[in-house]
VEXDONU-895404 format. One record per atom (N, C-alpha, C, O): x, y, z; residue in one letter. Coordinates in steps of 0.02 Angstrom, whole numbers, plus 50000, padded with zeros to 5 digits. Example, Ala and Ser with C-alpha at 12.3 -4.5 7.8 and 13.67 -1.06 7.14 Angstrom:
2
[[50660 49716 50390] "A"]
[[50615 49775 50390] "A"]
[[50660 49835 50390] "A"]
[[50712 49834 50423] "A"]
[[50642 49888 50354] "S"]
[[50684 49947 50357] "S"]
[[50645 50002 50394] "S"]
[[50670 50057 50402] "S"]
end
This chain:
60
[[46275 50430 52443] "M"]
[[46345 50481 52457] "M"]
[[46408 50438 52412] "M"]
[[46430 50381 52416] "M"]
[[46425 50503 52363] "A"]
[[46461 50487 52316] "A"]
[[46547 50460 52329] "A"]
[[46583 50504 52351] "A"]
[[46569 50412 52322] "L"]
[[46635 50419 52339] "L"]
[[46678 50405 52272] "L"]
[[46671 50358 52234] "L"]
[[46721 50453 52268] "L"]
[[46755 50453 52221] "L"]
[[46732 50454 52152] "L"]
[[46757 50421 52106] "L"]
[[46677 50499 52150] "G"]
[[46641 50519 52089] "G"]
[[46578 50455 52078] "G"]
[[46527 50474 52048] "G"]
[[46580 50396 52096] "E"]
[[46547 50368 52094] "E"]
[[46469 50365 52121] "E"]
[[46455 50378 52179] "E"]
[[46430 50350 52080] "S"]
[[46348 50352 52119] "S"]
[[46351 50301 52166] "S"]
[[46397 50260 52159] "S"]
[[46309 50292 52214] "A"]
[[46290 50229 52238] "A"]
[[46254 50178 52211] "A"]
[[46250 50124 52240] "A"]
[[46225 50188 52154] "S"]
[[46206 50140 52114] "S"]
[[46251 50097 52085] "S"]
[[46241 50037 52082] "S"]
[[46307 50127 52060] "T"]
[[46357 50076 52026] "T"]
[[46401 50054 52070] "T"]
[[46437 50010 52046] "T"]
[[46417 50073 52148] "W"]
[[46442 50022 52202] "W"]
[[46394 49973 52205] "W"]
[[46413 49914 52206] "W"]
[[46317 49990 52207] "W"]
[[46281 49930 52237] "W"]
[[46285 49878 52175] "W"]
[[46285 49817 52186] "W"]
[[46287 49910 52103] "L"]
[[46290 49862 52046] "L"]
[[46341 49804 52044] "L"]
[[46333 49746 52026] "L"]
[[46399 49837 52069] "G"]
[[46482 49801 52071] "G"]
[[46479 49753 52115] "G"]
[[46503 49697 52113] "G"]
[[46440 49785 52166] "G"]
[[46423 49718 52234] "G"]
[[46392 49649 52217] "G"]
[[46412 49592 52230] "G"]
[[46340 49671 52188] "I"]
[[46287 49611 52135] "I"]
[[46344 49565 52100] "I"]
[[46352 49507 52120] "I"]
[[46388 49594 52043] "V"]
[[46426 49557 52002] "V"]
[[46476 49526 52044] "V"]
[[46499 49472 52025] "V"]
[[46498 49554 52101] "V"]
[[46548 49529 52125] "V"]
[[46525 49470 52150] "V"]
[[46551 49416 52134] "V"]
[[46475 49476 52192] "G"]
[[46444 49421 52242] "G"]
[[46418 49358 52196] "G"]
[[46419 49299 52213] "G"]
[[46394 49384 52131] "S"]
[[46372 49322 52098] "S"]
[[46443 49282 52072] "S"]
[[46444 49221 52067] "S"]
[[46493 49320 52058] "L"]
[[46552 49293 52046] "L"]
[[46580 49234 52105] "L"]
[[46598 49175 52100] "L"]
[[46576 49276 52158] "L"]
[[46596 49236 52214] "L"]
[[46542 49178 52230] "L"]
[[46565 49129 52260] "L"]
[[46489 49178 52216] "I"]
[[46444 49122 52226] "I"]
[[46470 49069 52184] "I"]
[[46479 49011 52205] "I"]
[[46484 49090 52120] "R"]
[[46491 49028 52076] "R"]
[[46555 48999 52081] "R"]
[[46565 48944 52056] "R"]
[[46609 49036 52117] "L"]
[[46667 49017 52131] "L"]
[[46654 48969 52199] "L"]
[[46694 48922 52200] "L"]
[[46623 48969 52235] "L"]
[[46620 48942 52290] "L"]
[[46574 48866 52286] "L"]
[[46579 48818 52324] "L"]
[[46527 48877 52227] "A"]
[[46485 48809 52200] "A"]
[[46537 48768 52182] "A"]
[[46549 48714 52208] "A"]
[[46583 48808 52116] "L"]
[[46622 48757 52100] "L"]
[[46698 48728 52140] "L"]
[[46737 48689 52114] "L"]
[[46704 48757 52203] "V"]
[[46735 48733 52246] "V"]
[[46700 48665 52277] "V"]
[[46719 48607 52272] "V"]
[[46645 48692 52310] "V"]
[[46611 48630 52336] "V"]
[[46601 48574 52295] "V"]
[[46597 48517 52317] "V"]
[[46597 48589 52237] "A"]
[[46558 48537 52188] "A"]
[[46645 48481 52188] "A"]
[[46640 48423 52208] "A"]
[[46705 48505 52169] "L"]
[[46764 48480 52162] "L"]
[[46780 48457 52214] "L"]
[[46820 48412 52203] "L"]
[[46768 48463 52276] "R"]
[[46805 48458 52343] "R"]
[[46786 48359 52349] "R"]
[[46730 48335 52358] "R"]
[[46822 48338 52345] "G"]
[[46827 48262 52359] "G"]
[[46799 48213 52286] "G"]
[[46776 48156 52289] "G"]
[[46805 48244 52238] "T"]
[[46794 48210 52165] "T"]
[[46853 48176 52139] "T"]
[[46908 48202 52147] "T"]
[[46847 48118 52106] "V"]
[[46894 48108 52082] "V"]
[[46912 48144 52011] "V"]
[[46866 48168 51977] "V"]
[[46980 48148 51988] "P"]
[[47010 48210 51961] "P"]
[[46987 48196 51878] "P"]
[[46975 48240 51837] "P"]
[[46985 48135 51869] "A"]
[[46949 48111 51801] "A"]
[[46859 48166 51808] "A"]
[[46838 48210 51771] "A"]
[[46839 48146 51852] "E"]
[[46762 48171 51850] "E"]
[[46769 48253 51849] "E"]
[[46715 48281 51839] "E"]
[[46809 48284 51854] "R"]
[[46815 48362 51844] "R"]
[[46796 48389 51807] "R"]
[[46756 48434 51823] "R"]
[[46812 48380 51738] "P"]
[[46797 48404 51693] "P"]
[[46709 48417 51666] "P"]
[[46672 48460 51640] "P"]
[[46708 48353 51692] "A"]
[[46615 48360 51667] "A"]
[[46582 48376 51735] "A"]
[[46521 48374 51723] "A"]
[[46590 48390 51794] "I"]
[[46566 48442 51842] "I"]
[[46567 48509 51815] "I"]
[[46516 48543 51812] "I"]
[[46641 48535 51791] "I"]
[[46646 48588 51771] "I"]
[[46605 48618 51721] "I"]
[[46590 48677 51725] "I"]
[[46587 48582 51675] "R"]
[[46545 48562 51615] "R"]
[[46473 48589 51632] "R"]
[[46442 48635 51607] "R"]
[[46453 48541 51687] "A"]
[[46386 48543 51712] "A"]
[[46370 48615 51749] "A"]
[[46318 48648 51743] "A"]
[[46426 48631 51785] "L"]
[[46403 48684 51825] "L"]
[[46405 48749 51790] "L"]
[[46379 48800 51811] "L"]
[[46439 48742 51733] "G"]
[[46444 48814 51687] "G"]
[[46378 48816 51643] "G"]
[[46356 48872 51631] "G"]
[[46341 48759 51616] "E"]
[[46270 48766 51591] "E"]
[[46226 48784 51644] "E"]
[[46179 48819 51626] "E"]
[[46230 48768 51714] "L"]
[[46188 48767 51736] "L"]
[[46180 48842 51762] "L"]
[[46122 48859 51771] "L"]
[[46238 48898 51778] "F"]
[[46236 48942 51756] "F"]
[[46227 48987 51705] "F"]
[[46216 49048 51708] "F"]
[[46232 48956 51663] "R"]
[[46231 49000 51593] "R"]
[[46157 48991 51577] "R"]
[[46139 49007 51520] "R"]
[[46112 48966 51620] "F"]
[[46044 48942 51596] "F"]
[[46012 48983 51645] "F"]
[[45957 49005 51630] "F"]
[[46032 48997 51694] "A"]
[[46002 49026 51766] "A"]
[[45967 49088 51753] "A"]
[[46004 49133 51732] "A"]
[[45903 49104 51762] "P"]
[[45873 49156 51760] "P"]
[[45894 49224 51783] "P"]
[[45892 49240 51842] "P"]
[[45917 49268 51728] "R"]
[[45956 49338 51758] "R"]
[[45902 49383 51764] "R"]
[[45845 49370 51746] "R"]
[[45923 49444 51793] "R"]
[[45880 49500 51794] "R"]
[[45871 49541 51729] "R"]
[[45919 49540 51691] "R"]
[[45826 49570 51714] "K"]
[[45838 49611 51649] "K"]
[[45858 49694 51665] "K"]
[[45823 49734 51696] "K"]
[[45912 49703 51640] "T"]
[[45920 49775 51643] "T"]
[[45895 49820 51595] "T"]
[[45870 49800 51542] "T"]
[[45899 49885 51611] "R"]
[[45851 49926 51580] "R"]
[[45876 49936 51518] "R"]
[[45844 49970 51478] "R"]
end
């Protein structure tokens, strides 16, 4: 079913991208909750490296 000229696969892919961003944001919030402010930059860098090197799906 096309909605506003978009194909279903486009909506599905958009949902994956948004879901991935929400998971990363949730991980950041959980990691920063209850931490000392001086430790936060190191935690943010570590999470950035974790998600940067995480396996990704290959696109066509």
